[in-house]
N, CA, C, O and the ligand as a Tripos MOL2 file, in Angstrom:
@<TRIPOS>MOLECULE
protein
  233   231    59     0     0
PROTEIN
NO_CHARGES

@<TRIPOS>ATOM
      1 N          -1.0450  -14.0630  -25.2400 N.3       1 MET1
      2 CA         -0.4990  -12.7220  -25.5090 C.3       1 MET1
      3 C           0.1530  -12.1710  -24.2580 C.2       1 MET1
      4 O          -0.4440  -12.1250  -23.1820 O.2       1 MET1
      5 N           1.3870  -11.7570  -24.4320 N.am      2 SER2
      6 CA          2.1300  -11.2630  -23.2760 C.3       2 SER2
      7 C           2.6930   -9.8840  -23.5620 C.2       2 SER2
      8 O           3.5570   -9.7260  -24.4250 O.2       2 SER2
      9 N           2.2150   -8.9040  -22.8520 N.am      3 ASP3
     10 CA          2.7810   -7.5650  -22.9790 C.3       3 ASP3
     11 C           3.1660   -7.0670  -21.5870 C.2       3 ASP3
     12 O           3.5100   -7.8570  -20.7080 O.2       3 ASP3
     13 N           3.1050   -5.7760  -21.4000 N.am      4 ALA4
     14 CA          3.5820   -5.1950  -20.1510 C.3       4 ALA4
     15 C           2.5120   -5.1810  -19.0620 C.2       4 ALA4
     16 O           2.5240   -4.3010  -18.2020 O.2       4 ALA4
     17 N           1.5850   -6.1430  -19.0860 N.am      5 SER5
     18 CA          0.5360   -6.1420  -18.0860 C.3       5 SER5
     19 C           0.6100   -7.3320  -17.1370 C.2       5 SER5
     20 O          -0.3070   -7.5760  -16.3520 O.2       5 SER5
     21 N           1.7220   -8.0710  -17.2210 N.am      6 ASP6
     22 CA          1.9150   -9.1810  -16.3020 C.3       6 ASP6
     23 C           2.7770   -8.7420  -15.1380 C.2       6 ASP6
     24 O           3.8300   -8.1320  -15.3290 O.2       6 ASP6
     25 N           2.3300   -9.0530  -13.9320 N.am      7 CYS7
     26 CA          3.0760   -8.7010  -12.7350 C.3       7 CYS7
     27 C           4.4870   -9.2610  -12.7840 C.2       7 CYS7
     28 O           4.6810  -10.4460  -13.0570 O.2       7 CYS7
     29 N           5.4780   -8.4080  -12.5200 N.am      8 ALA8
     30 CA          6.8600   -8.8450  -12.5670 C.3       8 ALA8
     31 C           7.1960   -9.7850  -11.4170 C.2       8 ALA8
     32 O           8.2210  -10.4660  -11.4510 O.2       8 ALA8
     33 N           6.3440   -9.8270  -10.4060 N.am      9 TYR9
     34 CA          6.6090  -10.7030   -9.2730 C.3       9 TYR9
     35 C           5.8810  -12.0290   -9.3890 C.2       9 TYR9
     36 O           6.5160  -13.0800   -9.3000 O.2       9 TYR9
     37 N           4.5920  -12.0160   -9.5810 N.am     10 CYS10
     38 CA          3.8310  -13.2680   -9.5640 C.3      10 CYS10
     39 C           3.2950  -13.6750  -10.9300 C.2      10 CYS10
     40 O           2.8160  -14.7950  -11.1030 O.2      10 CYS10
     41 N           3.3750  -12.7590  -11.9090 N.am     11 GLY11
     42 CA          2.9770  -13.1290  -13.2580 C.3      11 GLY11
     43 C           1.4890  -12.9790  -13.5560 C.2      11 GLY11
     44 O           1.0480  -13.2770  -14.6660 O.2      11 GLY11
     45 N           0.7100  -12.5170  -12.5750 N.am     12 CYS12
     46 CA         -0.7090  -12.3110  -12.8070 C.3      12 CYS12
     47 C          -0.9490  -11.0930  -13.6950 C.2      12 CYS12
     48 O          -0.0830  -10.2310  -13.8400 O.2      12 CYS12
     49 N          -2.1300  -11.0400  -14.2810 N.am     13 ASP13
     50 CA         -2.5340   -9.8590  -15.0330 C.3      13 ASP13
     51 C          -2.8280   -8.7310  -14.0570 C.2      13 ASP13
     52 O          -3.7900   -8.7870  -13.2910 O.2      13 ASP13
     53 N          -1.9780   -7.7030  -14.0970 N.am     14 VAL14
     54 CA         -2.1040   -6.6320  -13.1110 C.3      14 VAL14
     55 C          -3.3990   -5.8530  -13.2460 C.2      14 VAL14
     56 O          -3.8690   -5.2630  -12.2740 O.2      14 VAL14
     57 N          -3.9830   -5.8420  -14.4360 N.am     15 THR15
     58 CA         -5.1940   -5.0550  -14.6320 C.3      15 THR15
     59 C          -6.3830   -5.6300  -13.8760 C.2      15 THR15
     60 O          -7.4190   -4.9770  -13.7450 O.2      15 THR15
     61 N          -6.2300   -6.8620  -13.3750 N.am     16 ALA16
     62 CA         -7.2760   -7.4740  -12.5740 C.3      16 ALA16
     63 C          -7.1690   -7.0550  -11.1130 C.2      16 ALA16
     64 O          -8.0180   -7.4080  -10.2950 O.2      16 ALA16
     65 N          -6.1210   -6.2980  -10.7900 N.am     17 HIS17
     66 CA         -5.8930   -5.9060   -9.4080 C.3      17 HIS17
     67 C          -5.8300   -4.3850   -9.2980 C.2      17 HIS17
     68 O          -6.6000   -3.6760   -9.9460 O.2      17 HIS17
     69 N          -4.9290   -3.9010   -8.4920 N.am     18 ASP18
     70 CA         -4.7680   -2.4560   -8.3080 C.3      18 ASP18
     71 C          -3.3260   -2.1200   -8.6560 C.2      18 ASP18
     72 O          -2.4980   -1.9200   -7.7670 O.2      18 ASP18
     73 N          -3.0250   -2.0590   -9.9460 N.am     19 PRO19
     74 CA         -1.6330   -2.0880  -10.4020 C.3      19 PRO19
     75 C          -0.7870   -0.8950   -9.9870 C.2      19 PRO19
     76 O          -1.2600    0.2340   -9.8540 O.2      19 PRO19
     77 N           0.4980   -1.2070   -9.7880 N.am     20 VAL20
     78 CA          1.5130   -0.2070   -9.4810 C.3      20 VAL20
     79 C           2.5980   -0.3460  -10.5430 C.2      20 VAL20
     80 O           3.0060   -1.4590  -10.8750 O.2      20 VAL20
     81 N           3.0610    0.7730  -11.0720 N.am     21 TYR21
     82 CA          4.0990    0.7280  -12.0940 C.3      21 TYR21
     83 C           5.3650    1.3900  -11.5750 C.2      21 TYR21
     84 O           5.3280    2.4710  -10.9890 O.2      21 TYR21
     85 N           6.4820    0.7160  -11.8040 N.am     22 VAL22
     86 CA          7.7620    1.2130  -11.3210 C.3      22 VAL22
     87 C           8.7430    1.3600  -12.4770 C.2      22 VAL22
     88 O           8.9110    0.4300  -13.2650 O.2      22 VAL22
     89 N           9.3700    2.4770  -12.5840 N.am     23 ARG23
     90 CA         10.4000    2.6560  -13.5960 C.3      23 ARG23
     91 C          11.7530    2.3520  -12.9670 C.2      23 ARG23
     92 O          12.2270    3.0730  -12.0880 O.2      23 ARG23
     93 N          12.3560    1.2800  -13.4330 N.am     24 GLU24
     94 CA         13.6210    0.8540  -12.8530 C.3      24 GLU24
     95 C          14.7880    1.5060  -13.5730 C.2      24 GLU24
     96 O          14.6830    1.8760  -14.7430 O.2      24 GLU24
     97 N          15.8820    1.6400  -12.8760 N.am     25 ASP25
     98 CA         17.0520    2.3080  -13.4230 C.3      25 ASP25
     99 C          17.4840    1.7060  -14.7500 C.2      25 ASP25
    100 O          17.6210    0.4890  -14.8810 O.2      25 ASP25
    101 N          17.6950    2.5700  -15.7280 N.am     26 GLY26
    102 CA         18.2960    2.1480  -16.9790 C.3      26 GLY26
    103 C          17.3570    1.4620  -17.9530 C.2      26 GLY26
    104 O          17.6780    1.3640  -19.1370 O.2      26 GLY26
    105 N          16.2320    0.9950  -17.5040 N.am     27 SER27
    106 CA         15.3660    0.2300  -18.3750 C.3      27 SER27
    107 C          14.5500    1.1210  -19.2940 C.2      27 SER27
    108 O          14.2900    0.7550  -20.4400 O.2      27 SER27
    109 N          14.1450    2.2820  -18.8090 N.am     28 GLY28
    110 CA         13.3250    3.1690  -19.6100 C.3      28 GLY28
    111 C          11.8960    2.6850  -19.7900 C.2      28 GLY28
    112 O          11.0980    3.3160  -20.4810 O.2      28 GLY28
    113 N          11.5820    1.5610  -19.1630 N.am     29 THR29
    114 CA         10.2200    1.0500  -19.2450 C.3      29 THR29
    115 C           9.6410    0.9070  -17.8510 C.2      29 THR29
    116 O          10.3760    0.8280  -16.8670 O.2      29 THR29
    117 N           8.3200    0.8750  -17.7730 N.am     30 GLU30
    118 CA          7.6810    0.7440  -16.4800 C.3      30 GLU30
    119 C           7.3310   -0.7120  -16.2180 C.2      30 GLU30
    120 O           6.6900   -1.3700  -17.0370 O.2      30 GLU30
    121 N           7.7580   -1.1970  -15.0780 N.am     31 THR31
    122 CA          7.5240   -2.5790  -14.6980 C.3      31 THR31
    123 C           6.2520   -2.6620  -13.8630 C.2      31 THR31
    124 O           6.1430   -1.9700  -12.8510 O.2      31 THR31
    125 N           5.2930   -3.4870  -14.2600 N.am     32 PRO32
    126 CA          4.0270   -3.5690  -13.5510 C.3      32 PRO32
    127 C           4.0330   -4.5680  -12.4100 C.2      32 PRO32
    128 O           4.6940   -5.6050  -12.4770 O.2      32 PRO32
    129 N           3.2920   -4.2450  -11.3660 N.am     33 TYR33
    130 CA          3.0310   -5.1480  -10.2360 C.3      33 TYR33
    131 C           1.5460   -5.0840   -9.9300 C.2      33 TYR33
    132 O           0.9060   -4.0570  -10.1580 O.2      33 TYR33
    133 N           0.9960   -6.1730   -9.4160 N.am     34 CYS34
    134 CA         -0.4350   -6.2200   -9.0840 C.3      34 CYS34
    135 C          -0.8200   -5.0840   -8.1490 C.2      34 CYS34
    136 O          -1.8370   -4.4140   -8.3330 O.2      34 CYS34
    137 N           0.0230   -4.8880   -7.1430 N.am     35 ASN35
    138 CA         -0.2570   -3.9310   -6.0960 C.3      35 ASN35
    139 C           1.0220   -3.7380   -5.2740 C.2      35 ASN35
    140 O           2.0730   -4.2830   -5.6130 O.2      35 ASN35
    141 N           0.9230   -2.9760   -4.2180 N.am     36 TYR36
    142 CA          2.1060   -2.7460   -3.4010 C.3      36 TYR36
    143 C           2.5890   -4.0090   -2.6940 C.2      36 TYR36
    144 O           3.7610   -4.1010   -2.3290 O.2      36 TYR36
    145 N           1.7140   -4.9680   -2.4980 N.am     37 GLY37
    146 CA          2.1220   -6.2240   -1.8840 C.3      37 GLY37
    147 C           3.1350   -6.9620   -2.7380 C.2      37 GLY37
    148 O           4.1670   -7.4110   -2.2410 O.2      37 GLY37
    149 N           2.8350   -7.0880   -4.0370 N.am     38 CYS38
    150 CA          3.7690   -7.7480   -4.9450 C.3      38 CYS38
    151 C           5.0340   -6.9200   -5.1150 C.2      38 CYS38
    152 O           6.1330   -7.4710   -5.1810 O.2      38 CYS38
    153 N           4.8890   -5.6250   -5.1860 N.am     39 LEU39
    154 CA          6.0710   -4.7620   -5.3050 C.3      39 LEU39
    155 C           6.9630   -4.9170   -4.0930 C.2      39 LEU39
    156 O           8.1780   -5.0610   -4.2250 O.2      39 LEU39
    157 N           6.3730   -4.8880   -2.9230 N.am     40 SER40
    158 CA          7.1370   -5.0190   -1.6940 C.3      40 SER40
    159 C           7.8320   -6.3730   -1.5980 C.2      40 SER40
    160 O           8.9890   -6.4550   -1.1850 O.2      40 SER40
    161 N           7.1320   -7.4200   -1.9760 N.am     41 ALA41
    162 CA          7.7070   -8.7610   -1.9390 C.3      41 ALA41
    163 C           8.8720   -8.8720   -2.9100 C.2      41 ALA41
    164 O           9.8940   -9.4800   -2.5940 O.2      41 ALA41
    165 N           8.7180   -8.2880   -4.0830 N.am     42 HIS42
    166 CA          9.7880   -8.3040   -5.0810 C.3      42 HIS42
    167 C          11.0130   -7.5610   -4.5430 C.2      42 HIS42
    168 O          12.1400   -8.0430   -4.6610 O.2      42 HIS42
    169 N          10.7900   -6.4110   -3.9640 N.am     43 ILE43
    170 CA         11.8880   -5.6120   -3.4100 C.3      43 ILE43
    171 C          12.6270   -6.3890   -2.3240 C.2      43 ILE43
    172 O          13.8570   -6.3900   -2.2860 O.2      43 ILE43
    173 N          11.8830   -7.0460   -1.4460 N.am     44 GLU44
    174 CA         12.5240   -7.7930   -0.3710 C.3      44 GLU44
    175 C          13.3140   -8.9780   -0.9080 C.2      44 GLU44
    176 O          14.4290   -9.2390   -0.4560 O.2      44 GLU44
    177 N          12.7500   -9.6890   -1.8580 N.am     45 GLU45
    178 CA         13.4510  -10.8640   -2.4090 C.3      45 GLU45
    179 C          14.7370  -10.4770   -3.1300 C.2      45 GLU45
    180 O          15.7490  -11.1730   -3.0480 O.2      45 GLU45
    181 N          14.6750   -9.3610   -3.8320 N.am     46 GLU46
    182 CA         15.8320   -8.9480   -4.6250 C.3      46 GLU46
    183 C          16.7960   -8.0600   -3.8430 C.2      46 GLU46
    184 O          17.8990   -7.7720   -4.3090 O.2      46 GLU46
    185 N          16.3790   -7.6290   -2.6590 N.am     47 GLY47
    186 CA         17.2270   -6.7460   -1.8660 C.3      47 GLY47
    187 C          17.3880   -5.3670   -2.4860 C.2      47 GLY47
    188 O          18.3950   -4.6920   -2.2720 O.2      47 GLY47
    189 N          16.3880   -4.9570   -3.2580 N.am     48 LEU48
    190 CA         16.5040   -3.7110   -3.9980 C.3      48 LEU48
    191 C          16.5130   -2.4820   -3.1110 C.2      48 LEU48
    192 O          16.9780   -1.4210   -3.5280 O.2      48 LEU48
    193 N          16.0040   -2.6090   -1.8940 N.am     49 ALA49
    194 CA         15.8960   -1.4350   -1.0380 C.3      49 ALA49
    195 C          17.1860   -1.1730   -0.2750 C.2      49 ALA49
    196 O          17.3300   -0.1230    0.3520 O.2      49 ALA49
    197 N          18.1250   -2.1130   -0.3200 N.am     50 LEU50
    198 CA         19.3500   -1.9560    0.4340 C.3      50 LEU50
    199 C          20.1860   -0.7980   -0.1050 C.2      50 LEU50
    200 O          20.5450   -0.7690   -1.2820 O.2      50 LEU50
    201 N          20.4820    0.1360    0.7580 N.am     51 GLY51
    202 CA         21.3750    1.2400    0.3900 C.3      51 GLY51
    203 C          20.7730    2.2190   -0.5870 C.2      51 GLY51
    204 O          21.5030    2.9840   -1.2190 O.2      51 GLY51
    205 N          19.4550    2.2180   -0.7310 N.am     52 THR52
    206 CA         18.8650    3.0840   -1.7240 C.3      52 THR52
    207 C          18.1030    4.2660   -1.1270 C.2      52 THR52
    208 O          17.5830    5.1020   -1.8650 O.2      52 THR52
    209 N          18.0340    4.3430    0.1930 N.am     53 THR53
    210 CA         17.3040    5.4650    0.7670 C.3      53 THR53
    211 C          18.0480    6.7780    0.5160 C.2      53 THR53
    212 O          19.2750    6.8410    0.5820 O.2      53 THR53
    213 N          17.2770    7.8110    0.2310 N.am     54 CYS54
    214 CA         17.8850    9.1010   -0.0400 C.3      54 CYS54
    215 C          18.0550    9.8510    1.2740 C.2      54 CYS54
    216 O          17.4390   10.8960    1.4830 O.2      54 CYS54
    217 N          18.8780    9.3250    2.1420 N.am     55 SER55
    218 CA         19.0630    9.8940    3.4500 C.3      55 SER55
    219 C          19.6910   11.2850    3.3800 C.2      55 SER55
    220 O          20.5460   11.5600    2.5380 O.2      55 SER55
    221 N          19.2520   12.1380    4.2730 N.am     56 ILE56
    222 CA         19.7610   13.5140    4.2840 C.3      56 ILE56
    223 C          21.0260   13.5910    5.1280 C.2      56 ILE56
    224 O          21.0500   13.1180    6.2640 O.2      56 ILE56
    225 N          22.0420   14.1670    4.5900 N.am     57 GLY57
    226 CA         23.2740   14.3590    5.3150 C.3      57 GLY57
    227 C          24.0850   13.0870    5.4730 C.2      57 GLY57
    228 O          25.0270   13.0450    6.2650 O.2      57 GLY57
    229 N          23.7230   12.0350    4.7170 N.am     58 GLY58
    230 CA         24.4190   10.7770    4.8310 C.3      58 GLY58
    231 C          25.8270   10.8900    4.3230 C.2      58 GLY58
    232 O          26.5710    9.9100    4.3440 O.2      58 GLY58
    233 ZN          1.5580   -9.8600   -8.5370 Zn       59 ZN59
@<TRIPOS>BOND
     1     1     2 1
     2     2     3 1
     3     3     4 2
     4     3     5 am
     5     5     6 1
     6     6     7 1
     7     7     8 2
     8     7     9 am
     9     9    10 1
    10    10    11 1
    11    11    12 2
    12    11    13 am
    13    13    14 1
    14    14    15 1
    15    15    16 2
    16    15    17 am
    17    17    18 1
    18    18    19 1
    19    19    20 2
    20    19    21 am
    21    21    22 1
    22    22    23 1
    23    23    24 2
    24    23    25 am
    25    25    26 1
    26    26    27 1
    27    27    28 2
    28    27    29 am
    29    29    30 1
    30    30    31 1
    31    31    32 2
    32    31    33 am
    33    33    34 1
    34    34    35 1
    35    35    36 2
    36    35    37 am
    37    37    38 1
    38    38    39 1
    39    39    40 2
    40    39    41 am
    41    41    42 1
    42    42    43 1
    43    43    44 2
    44    43    45 am
    45    45    46 1
    46    46    47 1
    47    47    48 2
    48    47    49 am
    49    49    50 1
    50    50    51 1
    51    51    52 2
    52    51    53 am
    53    53    54 1
    54    54    55 1
    55    55    56 2
    56    55    57 am
    57    57    58 1
    58    58    59 1
    59    59    60 2
    60    59    61 am
    61    61    62 1
    62    62    63 1
    63    63    64 2
    64    63    65 am
    65    65    66 1
    66    66    67 1
    67    67    68 2
    68    67    69 am
    69    69    70 1
    70    70    71 1
    71    71    72 2
    72    71    73 am
    73    73    74 1
    74    74    75 1
    75    75    76 2
    76    75    77 am
    77    77    78 1
    78    78    79 1
    79    79    80 2
    80    79    81 am
    81    81    82 1
    82    82    83 1
    83    83    84 2
    84    83    85 am
    85    85    86 1
    86    86    87 1
    87    87    88 2
    88    87    89 am
    89    89    90 1
    90    90    91 1
    91    91    92 2
    92    91    93 am
    93    93    94 1
    94    94    95 1
    95    95    96 2
    96    95    97 am
    97    97    98 1
    98    98    99 1
    99    99   100 2
   100    99   101 am
   101   101   102 1
   102   102   103 1
   103   103   104 2
   104   103   105 am
   105   105   106 1
   106   106   107 1
   107   107   108 2
   108   107   109 am
   109   109   110 1
   110   110   111 1
   111   111   112 2
   112   111   113 am
   113   113   114 1
   114   114   115 1
   115   115   116 2
   116   115   117 am
   117   117   118 1
   118   118   119 1
   119   119   120 2
   120   119   121 am
   121   121   122 1
   122   122   123 1
   123   123   124 2
   124   123   125 am
   125   125   126 1
   126   126   127 1
   127   127   128 2
   128   127   129 am
   129   129   130 1
   130   130   131 1
   131   131   132 2
   132   131   133 am
   133   133   134 1
   134   134   135 1
   135   135   136 2
   136   135   137 am
   137   137   138 1
   138   138   139 1
   139   139   140 2
   140   139   141 am
   141   141   142 1
   142   142   143 1
   143   143   144 2
   144   143   145 am
   145   145   146 1
   146   146   147 1
   147   147   148 2
   148   147   149 am
   149   149   150 1
   150   150   151 1
   151   151   152 2
   152   151   153 am
   153   153   154 1
   154   154   155 1
   155   155   156 2
   156   155   157 am
   157   157   158 1
   158   158   159 1
   159   159   160 2
   160   159   161 am
   161   161   162 1
   162   162   163 1
   163   163   164 2
   164   163   165 am
   165   165   166 1
   166   166   167 1
   167   167   168 2
   168   167   169 am
   169   169   170 1
   170   170   171 1
   171   171   172 2
   172   171   173 am
   173   173   174 1
   174   174   175 1
   175   175   176 2
   176   175   177 am
   177   177   178 1
   178   178   179 1
   179   179   180 2
   180   179   181 am
   181   181   182 1
   182   182   183 1
   183   183   184 2
   184   183   185 am
   185   185   186 1
   186   186   187 1
   187   187   188 2
   188   187   189 am
   189   189   190 1
   190   190   191 1
   191   191   192 2
   192   191   193 am
   193   193   194 1
   194   194   195 1
   195   195   196 2
   196   195   197 am
   197   197   198 1
   198   198   199 1
   199   199   200 2
   200   199   201 am
   201   201   202 1
   202   202   203 1
   203   203   204 2
   204   203   205 am
   205   205   206 1
   206   206   207 1
   207   207   208 2
   208   207   209 am
   209   209   210 1
   210   210   211 1
   211   211   212 2
   212   211   213 am
   213   213   214 1
   214   214   215 1
   215   215   216 2
   216   215   217 am
   217   217   218 1
   218   218   219 1
   219   219   220 2
   220   219   221 am
   221   221   222 1
   222   222   223 1
   223   223   224 2
   224   223   225 am
   225   225   226 1
   226   226   227 1
   227   227   228 2
   228   227   229 am
   229   229   230 1
   230   230   231 1
   231   231   232 2
@<TRIPOS>SUBSTRUCTURE
     1 MET1         2 RESIDUE 1 A MET
     2 SER2         6 RESIDUE 1 A SER
     3 ASP3        10 RESIDUE 1 A ASP
     4 ALA4        14 RESIDUE 1 A ALA
     5 SER5        18 RESIDUE 1 A SER
     6 ASP6        22 RESIDUE 1 A ASP
     7 CYS7        26 RESIDUE 1 A CYS
     8 ALA8        30 RESIDUE 1 A ALA
     9 TYR9        34 RESIDUE 1 A TYR
    10 CYS10       38 RESIDUE 1 A CYS
    11 GLY11       42 RESIDUE 1 A GLY
    12 CYS12       46 RESIDUE 1 A CYS
    13 ASP13       50 RESIDUE 1 A ASP
    14 VAL14       54 RESIDUE 1 A VAL
    15 THR15       58 RESIDUE 1 A THR
    16 ALA16       62 RESIDUE 1 A ALA
    17 HIS17       66 RESIDUE 1 A HIS
    18 ASP18       70 RESIDUE 1 A ASP
    19 PRO19       74 RESIDUE 1 A PRO
    20 VAL20       78 RESIDUE 1 A VAL
    21 TYR21       82 RESIDUE 1 A TYR
    22 VAL22       86 RESIDUE 1 A VAL
    23 ARG23       90 RESIDUE 1 A ARG
    24 GLU24       94 RESIDUE 1 A GLU
    25 ASP25       98 RESIDUE 1 A ASP
    26 GLY26      102 RESIDUE 1 A GLY
    27 SER27      106 RESIDUE 1 A SER
    28 GLY28      110 RESIDUE 1 A GLY
    29 THR29      114 RESIDUE 1 A THR
    30 GLU30      118 RESIDUE 1 A GLU
    31 THR31      122 RESIDUE 1 A THR
    32 PRO32      126 RESIDUE 1 A PRO
    33 TYR33      130 RESIDUE 1 A TYR
    34 CYS34      134 RESIDUE 1 A CYS
    35 ASN35      138 RESIDUE 1 A ASN
    36 TYR36      142 RESIDUE 1 A TYR
    37 GLY37      146 RESIDUE 1 A GLY
    38 CYS38      150 RESIDUE 1 A CYS
    39 LEU39      154 RESIDUE 1 A LEU
    40 SER40      158 RESIDUE 1 A SER
    41 ALA41      162 RESIDUE 1 A ALA
    42 HIS42      166 RESIDUE 1 A HIS
    43 ILE43      170 RESIDUE 1 A ILE
    44 GLU44      174 RESIDUE 1 A GLU
    45 GLU45      178 RESIDUE 1 A GLU
    46 GLU46      182 RESIDUE 1 A GLU
    47 GLY47      186 RESIDUE 1 A GLY
    48 LEU48      190 RESIDUE 1 A LEU
    49 ALA49      194 RESIDUE 1 A ALA
    50 LEU50      198 RESIDUE 1 A LEU
    51 GLY51      202 RESIDUE 1 A GLY
    52 THR52      206 RESIDUE 1 A THR
    53 THR53      210 RESIDUE 1 A THR
    54 CYS54      214 RESIDUE 1 A CYS
    55 SER55      218 RESIDUE 1 A SER
    56 ILE56      222 RESIDUE 1 A ILE
    57 GLY57      226 RESIDUE 1 A GLY
    58 GLY58      230 RESIDUE 1 A GLY
    59 ZN59       233 GROUP 0 **** ****
């Protein structure tokens, strides 16, 4: 059975860890990660953090 409880990065059942949920642009759904470690790794691999900071006066 596969629903929204599998980590988007490593595929583990997030409920066995300390899950973090992220709502990504346009999807309207929350993407689960085991914890901030998996979220951070996913962000780094995909380059999602590039150019996304809400800098003041930029
Ligand atoms: Zn994970």
